[in-house]
C-alpha positions as CSV (number, residue, x, y, z in Angstrom):
1,M,-79.0,-257.2,-194.6
2,G,-75.6,-257.1,-197.2
3,K,-76.3,-255.7,-200.7
4,N,-77.9,-257.2,-203.5
5,S,-76.0,-258.8,-206.6
6,Y,-76.4,-256.1,-209.3
7,Q,-75.7,-253.4,-206.2
8,T,-72.3,-255.7,-206.5
9,F,-72.2,-255.8,-210.2
10,M,-72.5,-252.2,-210.0
11,E,-69.8,-250.9,-207.7
12,E,-67.2,-253.9,-208.8
13,A,-68.0,-254.1,-212.7
14,P,-69.5,-250.6,-213.3
15,E,-68.4,-250.3,-217.1
16,A,-70.2,-253.7,-217.6
17,A,-72.7,-252.5,-215.6
18,A,-73.2,-249.5,-217.2
19,A,-73.4,-251.1,-220.6
20,F,-76.0,-253.5,-219.3
21,N,-78.2,-250.9,-218.1
22,G,-77.9,-249.3,-221.7
23,L,-79.3,-252.8,-223.1
24,I,-82.1,-252.7,-220.4
25,G,-83.0,-248.9,-221.4
26,S,-83.2,-249.6,-225.3
27,L,-85.5,-252.3,-224.8
28,Q,-88.1,-249.5,-223.1
29,N,-89.9,-248.9,-226.2
30,T,-91.3,-252.7,-227.4
31,G,-94.1,-251.9,-227.7
32,L,-95.0,-253.8,-224.4
33,D,-96.5,-251.7,-221.5
34,P,-94.1,-251.8,-218.2
35,K,-96.3,-254.3,-216.5
36,T,-96.4,-256.8,-219.6
37,M,-92.8,-256.3,-219.4
38,Q,-92.2,-257.4,-215.9
39,L,-94.5,-260.3,-216.5
40,I,-92.6,-262.0,-218.9
41,Y,-89.5,-261.3,-217.3
42,I,-91.1,-262.8,-214.2
43,G,-92.4,-265.5,-216.1
44,I,-88.8,-266.3,-218.0
45,K,-86.6,-265.8,-214.8
46,A,-89.1,-268.3,-213.1
47,S,-88.6,-271.0,-215.8
48,Q,-85.0,-270.8,-215.1
49,G,-85.3,-270.7,-211.3
50,G,-84.1,-267.2,-210.6
51,A,-86.0,-266.8,-207.7
52,A,-83.5,-263.9,-206.6
53,A,-84.4,-262.3,-209.6
54,V,-88.1,-262.8,-209.5
55,A,-88.3,-261.3,-206.2
56,A,-86.7,-258.3,-207.1
57,H,-89.0,-257.7,-210.3
58,V,-91.8,-258.5,-208.0
59,P,-91.8,-254.9,-206.5
60,M,-91.4,-253.6,-210.0
61,A,-94.1,-255.5,-211.2
62,K,-96.3,-254.7,-208.3
63,R,-95.3,-250.6,-208.7
64,A,-96.7,-251.1,-212.6
65,G,-99.6,-252.3,-211.3
66,A,-99.7,-255.7,-211.5
67,T,-101.7,-257.9,-208.7
68,W,-100.5,-261.0,-207.2
69,D,-103.0,-263.0,-209.3
70,E,-101.5,-262.0,-212.4
71,I,-97.5,-262.1,-211.0
72,K,-98.5,-265.9,-209.6
73,S,-100.4,-267.1,-213.3
74,A,-96.8,-265.7,-214.7
75,I,-94.8,-268.3,-212.5
76,L,-97.3,-270.7,-212.4
77,L,-97.5,-270.8,-216.8
78,T,-93.9,-272.0,-216.6
79,L,-94.7,-275.5,-215.5
80,T,-96.0,-276.0,-219.0
81,V,-92.4,-275.4,-220.5
82,S,-90.1,-276.0,-218.0
83,G,-92.1,-278.0,-215.2
84,V,-92.1,-277.8,-211.4
85,S,-88.6,-276.7,-210.3
86,G,-88.9,-272.9,-211.3
87,V,-92.2,-272.3,-209.8
88,L,-91.1,-274.6,-206.4
89,A,-88.1,-272.0,-206.2
90,C,-90.1,-268.7,-207.2
91,L,-93.4,-268.9,-205.6
92,A,-92.5,-268.1,-202.1
93,P,-89.8,-265.7,-202.8
94,A,-92.3,-263.8,-205.4
95,L,-95.0,-264.0,-202.6
96,E,-93.1,-262.5,-200.1
97,A,-91.2,-259.6,-202.3
98,Y,-95.0,-258.7,-202.9
99,N,-96.2,-258.6,-199.4
100,A,-93.1,-256.5,-198.3
101,D,-93.3,-254.3,-201.2
């Protein structure tokens, strides 16, 4: 299997990737626990139809203690604001990533 998009980003644009990683690091002390942060991120990316990002963050959420039902709920909540397209794009890849981890 080839590199994922984020690995390519880090290799091809190391300065930009380092700056982006710094931004991510600065958001770690927001008052939210890691599981909640991951569930929010999954919901946001699902609302945008970002299946690859959802699949990448599902194992992080699982390691932070999220259950499949919590992850699924974060994705399904997007129905009310974004419609069905994000759910259709993201639910199956999320389940696959959850079961693979």
